[in-house]
C-alpha positions in Angstrom: 0.0 0.0 0.0 1.3 3.5 -0.8 2.8 5.4 2.1 0.1 8.0 2.2 -3.1 6.4 0.7 -5.2 9.3 2.0 -3.5 11.8 -0.3 -4.8 12.8 -3.7 -3.8 10.4 -6.4 -5.1 7.2 -4.8 -7.5 6.2 -7.6 -9.9 4.1 -5.5 -10.2 6.8 -2.8 -10.7 9.6 -5.3 -13.4 7.6 -7.1 -15.3 7.0 -3.9 -14.9 10.7 -2.9 -16.5 11.7 -6.2 -19.7 9.7 -5.5 -22.9 11.6 -4.8 -23.7 11.8 -1.1 -20.1 11.1 0.1 -19.1 13.6 2.8 -15.8 12.0 3.8 -13.9 9.0 2.6 -10.6 7.7 4.1 -8.7 4.5 4.8 -9.1 2.9 8.2 -5.9 1.8 9.8 -5.4 -1.6 11.6 -5.6 0.0 15.0 -9.2 1.3 14.6 -10.1 -1.8 12.7 -9.1 -4.0 15.7 -11.2 -1.8 18.0 -14.1 -2.1 15.7 -13.7 -5.9 15.5 -13.9 -6.1 19.3 -17.0 -3.9 19.3 -18.8 -5.8 16.5 -18.2 -9.1 18.4 -20.4 -7.6 21.3 -23.3 -6.3 19.2 -26.8 -7.5 20.0 -30.1 -6.5 18.6 -33.4 -5.8 20.4 -34.4 -8.7 22.5 -30.7 -9.7 22.9 -30.7 -11.3 19.4 -27.2 -12.1 18.2 -25.9 -10.0 15.3 -23.3 -11.6 12.9 -21.7 -8.9 10.8 -20.3 -11.2 8.1 -19.6 -8.2 5.8 -17.4 -6.6 8.4 -15.6 -10.0 9.1 -14.8 -10.3 5.4 -13.7 -6.7 5.2 -11.1 -7.4 7.8 -9.6 -10.0 5.4 -9.0 -7.5 2.7 -5.8 -5.4 2.1 -7.6 -2.0 2.1 -10.7 -0.8 4.0 -12.2 2.6 3.1 -14.7 4.3 5.4 -17.4 6.3 3.6 -19.3 8.8 5.7 -22.4 9.5 3.6 -25.6 11.5 3.7 -29.1 10.5 2.3 -28.1 11.4 -1.2 -25.8 8.3 -1.4 -27.3 5.5 -3.5 -29.1 2.6 -1.7 -27.3 -0.7 -1.4 -27.8 -3.1 -4.3 -29.0 -5.9 -2.0 -30.2 -6.3 1.6 -27.8 -5.3 4.3 -29.6 -7.2 7.1 -31.4 -10.5 7.1 -32.9 -12.6 9.9 -31.8 -16.2 9.8 -33.0 -19.1 11.9 -30.7 -21.6 13.6 -31.3 -24.0 10.7 -30.1 -21.4 8.2 -33.5 -20.4 6.7 -34.0 -16.7 5.9 -37.0 -15.7 8.0 -36.8 -11.9 7.4 -35.0 -9.3 5.3 -34.5 -5.6 4.8 -36.7 -4.0 2.2 -35.9 -0.9 0.2 -38.4 1.4 -1.6 -37.2 -0.1 -4.9 -37.8 -3.7 -3.7 -41.0 -3.1 -1.7 -43.3 -3.9 -4.7 -42.4 -7.6 -4.6 -43.9 -7.8 -1.1 -47.0 -5.8 -1.6 -50.3 -7.7 -1.2 -48.6 -10.9 -0.2 -50.3 -13.0 2.5 -47.0 -14.8 3.4 -45.1 -11.8 4.8 -45.5 -9.6 7.8 -44.2 -6.0 7.7 -42.1 -5.5 10.9 -41.5 -1.9 9.7 -41.4 0.1 6.5 -38.0 -1.4 5.9 -38.2 -5.0 7.1 -40.4 -8.0 6.3 -40.8 -11.3 8.2 -41.6 -14.6 6.5 -43.7 -16.4 9.2 -44.4 -19.5 7.0 -40.7 -20.3 6.7 -39.6 -23.0 9.1 -37.6 -21.8 12.0 -36.0 -23.8 14.8 -35.2 -21.0 17.1 -31.8 -19.4 17.8 -32.5 -16.6 15.3 -29.8 -14.1 14.5 -29.5 -11.0 12.4 -26.9 -11.4 9.7 -25.3 -8.5 8.0 -24.0 -10.1 4.8 -21.2 -8.6 2.6 -22.8 -6.4 0.0 -21.5 -5.7 -3.5 -20.0 -2.3 -4.3 -19.9 -2.2 -8.2 -18.1 1.2 -8.3 -14.9 -0.7 -7.4 -13.9 -3.5 -9.7 -11.1 -5.0 -11.7 -11.3 -2.1 -14.2 -10.0 0.2 -11.5 -7.5 -2.1 -9.9 -9.7 -3.9 -7.3 -10.7 -7.5 -6.6 -12.6 -9.3 -3.8 -14.6 -6.1 -3.2 -17.2 -6.1 -0.3 -19.0 -3.4 1.5 -20.8 -3.5 4.8 -22.5 -1.3 7.4 -20.9 -1.2 10.8 -23.1 -1.4 13.9 -24.4 1.9 15.2 -21.9 1.7 18.1 -19.0 1.1 15.7 -20.3 4.0 13.5 -20.0 6.2 16.5 -16.5 4.9 17.3 -15.4 5.8 13.8 -16.8 9.3 14.0 -15.3 9.9 17.5 -11.9 8.5 16.4 -11.8 10.8 13.4 -13.4 13.9 15.0 -16.6 13.8 12.9 -19.6 15.3 14.5 -22.4 12.7 15.0 -25.5 13.5 13.1 -28.5 11.2 12.5 -28.5 12.2 8.8 -25.0 10.7 8.2 -23.8 7.2 8.5 -20.7 5.2 7.6 -20.3 2.4 5.1 -17.1 0.3 4.8 -15.7 -0.8 1.5 -12.9 -3.3 1.4 -10.9 -4.7 -1.4 -7.6 -6.3 -2.5 -5.5 -4.5 -5.1 -4.7 -6.2 -8.3 
């Protein structure tokens, strides 16, 4: 990795900084990534349901991790960032976006938990549910611009706050962080 990857000239960082809705973009160093790893291991959802941030775990396996601090103008993720999985591996709920909501309208086999999440009550569940935050694609980074094994993920709210505090970014409910990780070709 170049000595100062946060300086102008790093093509991946510059590309991300040019995206609509990006307020800040910078590389995370291994020190903060280790602190975030410890925090992510402790995360629980409402009702003490386990949260497995698989996207974050995979990001830690990559050479480079960029943190994007974004506002609502940033594009939505291309696939769900949160799913609810039963102990036997069945998907029993998933995040819904405005552009995917139509496929659930007027269905008798779903229950809307909120405007952004549906449950599938007819799917067999053996208990031991957990929320899984899978790795999400990030098509802007690809082999054409020197990247492979690209994943993105949302850190837990507590990790998001840790990042903002570490880098002196004022916390604001209208901004959030996304991590994009990749290996260089």
